[in-house]
Structure formats: C-alpha cells, structure tokens
NUBAMAR-709334 format. One record per residue (C-alpha): x, y, z; residue in three letters. Coordinates in Angstrom, 2 decimals. Layout:
N
      c1      c2      c3 residuo
       X       Y       Z     ALA
...
This chain:
246
      c1      c2      c3 residuo
   56.65  -60.53   19.53     MET
   55.19  -61.59   22.98     ILE
   51.84  -62.51   23.75     GLU
   49.07  -61.79   26.27     LYS
   49.16  -64.33   29.18     VAL
   45.23  -65.08   28.89     GLU
   43.80  -66.85   31.96     SER
   46.93  -68.31   33.29     ASN
   46.71  -67.56   36.73     PHE
   50.37  -68.06   38.06     ILE
   51.88  -65.97   35.25     LYS
   48.83  -63.21   36.02     THR
   50.05  -62.87   39.68     TYR
   53.76  -62.99   38.85     ARG
   53.12  -60.06   36.48     LEU
   51.06  -58.16   39.11     GLN
   54.04  -58.99   41.35     GLN
   56.60  -57.45   38.91     SER
   54.60  -54.31   38.52     LEU
   54.96  -53.77   42.68     GLU
   58.80  -54.09   42.22     ALA
   59.06  -51.86   39.39     LEU
   57.53  -49.27   41.19     GLU
   60.21  -49.52   44.32     LYS
   62.64  -48.58   41.77     VAL
   60.75  -46.22   40.16     ARG
   62.65  -43.29   41.57     GLY
   66.10  -44.89   40.41     GLU
   65.27  -45.00   36.56     ILE
   64.03  -42.38   34.32     SER
   60.49  -41.73   34.15     GLU
   60.46  -42.88   30.17     GLU
   62.01  -46.56   30.99     ALA
   59.81  -46.69   33.85     TYR
   56.84  -46.21   31.50     GLU
   58.03  -48.52   28.85     ARG
   58.90  -51.46   31.34     LEU
   55.36  -50.86   32.72     LYS
   53.62  -50.89   29.20     ALA
   55.38  -53.98   28.80     LEU
   53.52  -55.64   31.86     ILE
   50.44  -54.48   30.62     TYR
   50.61  -55.49   27.05     TYR
   51.48  -59.23   28.88     ARG
   48.18  -58.81   31.13     LEU
   45.70  -57.17   28.98     TYR
   47.27  -56.76   25.22     GLY
   47.15  -53.30   25.34     GLU
   49.37  -51.40   22.77     GLU
   51.82  -49.16   23.35     PHE
   54.45  -46.23   21.73     GLU
   57.67  -48.90   20.84     ARG
   59.64  -46.13   19.30     SER
   63.16  -45.59   20.63     LYS
   63.66  -44.04   24.00     ILE
   66.98  -42.78   25.48     ASP
   67.58  -44.99   27.96     GLU
   70.59  -47.84   27.84     LYS
   69.94  -51.32   29.32     ILE
   73.57  -53.43   29.51     ALA
   72.35  -57.17   28.88     LEU
   74.54  -60.21   30.08     ALA
   74.65  -61.92   26.84     PHE
   75.48  -65.47   25.96     SER
   73.32  -66.29   22.78     MET
   71.17  -68.77   24.50     GLY
   67.38  -68.41   23.89     SER
   66.76  -66.54   27.20     ASP
   69.09  -63.82   26.64     SER
   68.69  -63.47   22.90     THR
   64.77  -63.24   23.31     ALA
   65.38  -60.41   26.24     SER
   67.59  -58.54   23.71     LEU
   64.81  -59.17   20.77     LEU
   62.17  -57.69   22.86     ILE
   63.62  -55.43   24.80     LEU
   64.89  -53.87   21.28     LYS
   61.32  -54.04   20.07     TRP
   60.12  -52.11   22.77     ALA
   62.34  -49.20   22.25     GLY
   65.28  -49.70   24.75     PHE
   68.80  -49.03   23.50     ASP
   70.26  -52.81   24.47     VAL
   74.15  -53.16   25.17     VAL
   74.64  -57.15   24.52     PRO
   77.93  -57.73   26.79     VAL
   79.10  -61.29   26.18     MET
   81.95  -62.54   28.80     VAL
   84.53  -64.06   26.63     LYS
   85.14  -67.85   28.20     LEU
   87.40  -70.05   27.11     PRO
   84.38  -72.96   26.34     GLN
   83.33  -70.64   23.69     MET
   83.69  -71.36   19.68     LYS
   84.60  -68.91   17.31     ASP
   81.42  -69.30   15.62     VAL
   79.49  -68.16   19.03     VAL
   81.53  -64.87   18.84     PHE
   81.04  -64.27   14.97     PHE
   76.96  -64.42   15.32     ARG
   76.94  -62.69   18.53     ALA
   78.90  -59.58   16.61     ARG
   76.13  -59.99   14.37     SER
   74.19  -58.49   16.97     TYR
   76.10  -55.85   18.11     GLY
   77.32  -57.52   21.30     ALA
   80.45  -56.11   23.04     VAL
   82.93  -58.26   24.76     PHE
   84.47  -58.24   28.01     VAL
   87.34  -60.75   29.56     GLU
   87.79  -62.40   33.17     VAL
   91.46  -63.29   33.10     PRO
   90.58  -65.39   36.80     ALA
   87.50  -67.31   35.31     TYR
   89.29  -70.90   34.44     MET
   91.19  -70.79   38.20     GLU
   87.84  -70.08   39.77     VAL
   86.20  -72.99   37.82     ILE
   88.89  -75.13   38.28     ASN
   88.92  -74.95   42.24     SER
   85.11  -75.67   41.76     GLN
   85.45  -78.54   39.84     ILE
   88.40  -80.07   42.33     GLN
   85.99  -79.51   45.01     LYS
   83.19  -81.60   43.20     ARG
   80.81  -78.35   43.53     ALA
   78.35  -76.87   41.21     PRO
   80.41  -74.95   38.53     ILE
   77.13  -73.52   36.75     CYS
   76.03  -70.86   39.80     GLY
   79.58  -69.47   39.99     LYS
   79.83  -69.08   36.63     CYS
   76.86  -67.24   36.18     HIS
   78.14  -65.22   39.34     SER
   81.07  -64.20   37.70     ILE
   79.65  -63.41   34.14     ILE
   77.07  -60.91   35.88     MET
   80.04  -59.45   37.72     ASP
   81.78  -58.55   34.70     ALA
   78.73  -57.17   32.95     VAL
   77.60  -55.03   35.73     LYS
   81.58  -53.37   35.96     GLU
   81.06  -52.95   32.14     HIS
   77.80  -50.95   32.61     ALA
   79.54  -48.99   35.42     ARG
   82.14  -47.98   33.00     GLU
   80.11  -46.79   30.32     GLU
   77.59  -44.91   32.96     GLY
   74.62  -47.37   32.04     ILE
   72.00  -47.77   35.07     LYS
   70.01  -50.86   33.98     ILE
   71.73  -54.28   34.08     VAL
   69.54  -57.15   32.52     ALA
   69.81  -60.73   32.37     SER
   67.94  -63.64   30.68     GLY
   66.89  -65.32   34.25     ASP
   63.74  -67.16   33.96     LEU
   63.51  -68.01   37.19     LEU
   63.63  -64.62   39.50     SER
   60.07  -64.41   39.52     VAL
   57.93  -60.97   40.17     GLY
   59.06  -59.74   43.51     SER
   62.62  -60.05   42.76     ILE
   62.33  -59.53   39.01     SER
   63.72  -56.14   39.30     ILE
   65.72  -54.85   42.24     TYR
   68.05  -51.86   43.19     LYS
   71.44  -53.37   43.71     GLU
   73.79  -50.67   45.35     GLY
   74.38  -48.32   42.46     ASP
   72.71  -50.61   39.59     LEU
   69.09  -51.98   38.84     ILE
   69.00  -55.72   38.28     ASN
   66.48  -56.42   35.71     LEU
   66.03  -60.25   35.30     ASN
   63.74  -59.80   32.22     PHE
   62.24  -63.08   31.18     PRO
   61.08  -63.29   35.15     ALA
   59.75  -59.37   34.88     PHE
   57.74  -60.57   32.04     LEU
   56.76  -64.07   33.34     ALA
   58.03  -65.63   30.16     LEU
   58.65  -69.53   29.84     ASP
   61.47  -71.34   28.06     LYS
   59.06  -72.15   25.53     ARG
   57.72  -68.70   25.02     GLU
   61.42  -67.56   24.83     ALA
   62.11  -70.00   21.72     ILE
   59.35  -68.89   20.11     LYS
   60.45  -64.96   20.18     VAL
   63.93  -66.35   18.21     LEU
   61.46  -67.73   15.54     GLY
   63.69  -70.35   14.70     GLU
   64.65  -74.05   15.27     LYS
   66.67  -74.04   18.48     TYR
   68.36  -77.36   19.58     THR
   67.84  -77.74   23.60     LEU
   70.82  -79.18   25.42     GLY
   72.07  -78.69   29.23     PHE
   75.39  -77.09   29.97     GLY
   78.43  -75.72   27.90     CYS
   81.18  -77.95   26.68     SER
   83.17  -76.82   29.88     LEU
   80.66  -78.35   32.20     TRP
   80.41  -81.71   30.09     LYS
   83.84  -81.96   30.32     HIS
   83.62  -81.63   34.11     ALA
   80.84  -83.95   34.64     ALA
   83.06  -86.78   33.21     LYS
   85.41  -86.26   35.86     SER
   83.39  -85.46   38.63     ALA
   79.88  -87.17   37.70     PRO
   77.92  -85.53   40.95     ILE
   77.86  -82.42   38.65     LEU
   75.02  -84.64   36.99     LYS
   73.19  -84.81   40.09     ARG
   73.36  -81.05   40.53     PHE
   72.31  -80.28   36.61     GLY
   69.05  -82.44   37.18     ILE
   68.49  -80.82   40.44     GLN
   68.48  -77.28   38.55     ARG
   66.03  -78.68   35.55     VAL
   63.61  -79.80   38.28     LEU
   63.57  -76.43   40.11     ARG
   62.94  -74.66   36.58     GLU
   60.27  -77.49   36.21     LEU
   58.55  -76.92   39.92     ARG
   58.83  -73.11   38.98     ALA
   56.80  -73.44   35.42     GLY
   60.27  -71.78   33.79     ALA
   60.30  -74.92   31.59     ILE
   57.40  -77.80   31.20     ASP
   57.50  -81.65   31.41     GLU
   58.68  -82.45   27.88     GLU
   61.81  -79.50   28.10     ILE
   62.71  -81.25   31.36     ALA
   62.94  -84.69   30.09     LYS
   64.76  -83.49   26.93     THR
   67.23  -81.51   29.34     LEU
   67.54  -84.63   31.91     ILE
   68.34  -87.03   29.07     LYS
   70.72  -84.95   27.74     ASP
   72.60  -84.64   31.65     ILE
   72.77  -88.24   31.59     LEU
   73.98  -89.54   28.14     LYS
   77.33  -87.20   28.72     ASN
C-alpha cells in the first residue's frame, strides 16, 4: 500500500517531525489511535510491519475523489481505521462524482452560501482555491462534531512534519499525506489505476477566463508544491501547461 522512504533524507526528517507532532496530541486521542498512527510512521521509516485489524477510532476525512483524499482513505482503511469520507456537495461537481463517492461510502454535506462567497472572491479577482478549501474543511469539521468524531483528516500534501497533526479547539487536525511525507506520485500509485492530472475544478477554469490573474495564482501554487517536494518537475510542467491552456 505504501513504501519505505529508504534513504530519502528530507522525507525521513519530515517523518521524524510527524512523530514529534503526534506525541503532542497523544493525550487528546485514544491510545489505540496513537499507537496505530505511530506504527504507520515506523512502517514508512523502517518497513516495520504492524497489526492492521480494525480499531474503534473514527476519522472524518474531507473527501473530494481526488488523488490525495482517495489515497488517504485507502491507506487509513488499510491501517484499520474507521474512516468516514465526508464530501461537501459543490455546484461544480458532476453527478458521476457523487455516484463514485457513494461507492466509497461517502456521506454528503451542503454549504448553502458557498457560491455567494466564491463569487465575491471572483469579483475581487482574488484566489478562490484557498477560500474553497477553508469552506470545505469548516463543513467537514462541523459534521465531525455532530457525529462525535475527534479526528478530522485531509488530503493535504503541504503541511509537513510539525504541523501535520495538531489540536484545534475540540478537534485534532490530521493532514494525512503530509503526516506520512507522501508526494503526489506516491498518492497516485496508491490508487492503482490511471489518473489524469489537471489543475483546478470546472468552476476555477470558468473563473480564470473572466479573471486571468487566477492563472498566476494557480502557477504560484504549483511552484509552491514543487518547492515543497509534494510534486516533481514532470507533474509541475503538466499542471502549468493545463493552467495556461484554459
């Protein structure tokens, strides 16, 4: 499912930081969840096998059907966690996405004021991806609270090491791919199927036509992910070409 990082110095360092971050929230989660997350890190660092029977710890996962959140879902389930994929129903999503998400056991939540907020961003020619992410995470966290779920996970690749798992109010945020120092290519490999790379959803593509400055913000985001090691040069080139052709 996932592989040992071998002699990759940067990933090894990030995994060690993740262990330190995990220790800081140990008293906030069940001991069983703590031990299993720790075992995942040791598996990545040293290839140590671990018990993967189901444990009584639910994790609410922000789920979009993208490569990062889907890989997170598959790995967490493989590791024995009871994962609840939470998909926020956005107007730009097609019915086929909802259909496929149901096959993963997704639950759906709505954000009535979503387009009002996003349209305001577009009119100001401001970045919309970060705002969209914040709206989604707030909705997932609210669902987690309603269901009594303590850990909220995302498919974030960037929040590495020391901020890959942390307490926020009454919840524990787990940026799962970052917690395991996974990169985009590794996430795609976990899926075990062909994955077509592209930048942005249909709403972003439409907005970029009326506000071309969004393309600059998009390219900056890609370069930030490249510098962080979340993607490699080949993936970065593919994404930038996709941005420029819209």
